[in-house]
C-alpha positions in Angstrom: 36.5 292.8 74.4 37.1 289.1 74.0 39.6 286.7 75.6 41.0 284.0 73.4 43.1 281.1 74.9 45.2 279.0 72.5 47.5 276.2 73.5 50.7 276.0 71.6 53.3 273.2 71.6 56.7 275.0 71.9 60.0 273.5 71.1 62.3 276.3 72.2 62.4 280.0 73.4 62.7 281.2 69.8 59.4 279.5 69.0 57.9 281.2 72.0 59.0 284.6 70.8 57.8 283.9 67.3 54.3 282.8 68.6 54.1 286.0 70.7 55.0 288.3 67.7 52.5 286.5 65.4 49.7 287.0 68.0 50.7 290.6 68.7 50.6 291.5 65.0 47.0 290.2 64.5 44.5 293.1 63.9 42.4 294.1 66.9 44.8 292.6 69.5 45.3 294.8 72.7 47.2 292.4 75.0 49.1 289.1 74.5 50.5 287.1 77.4 51.6 283.5 78.4 49.6 281.5 81.0 49.4 277.9 82.2 51.6 275.6 84.2 54.1 275.2 81.4 53.5 278.7 80.0 52.1 277.1 76.8 48.8 279.0 76.6 48.8 282.2 74.6 46.1 284.5 76.0 45.0 287.2 73.5 42.7 290.1 74.6 41.2 292.4 72.0 38.2 293.4 69.8 37.3 291.7 66.6 40.1 289.1 66.7 39.6 286.1 64.4 40.3 283.3 66.9 40.2 280.5 64.3 42.4 282.4 61.9 44.9 283.2 64.6 45.0 279.5 65.7 45.5 278.4 62.1 48.3 280.9 61.6 50.1 279.8 64.7 49.7 276.2 63.6 51.3 277.0 60.2 54.1 279.1 61.6 55.0 277.6 65.0 53.6 274.1 65.3 50.7 272.3 66.9 48.2 274.8 68.2 44.6 274.3 69.5 41.9 276.8 70.4 41.1 276.3 74.1 38.4 278.9 74.7 36.9 282.2 73.4 34.9 284.3 75.8 34.1 287.8 77.1 36.9 289.6 78.9 35.9 291.3 82.1 38.2 293.9 83.7 39.0 293.2 87.3 
């Protein structure tokens, strides 16, 4: 399992919902949640998720998005 963190600039709550649904529909995704002080980081957990492709898709559909980190997810 890998953990992908993508920062997204959001203009409204509709954009937030759109970004969440785009991330959730990507193949291999198990969990999607918002993190960060401003709740502007999409955290995606799954197997075989294309991090660069997901970032590019969010950039096209929602707005400015940047890949923050990709790493191994460890269960607590």
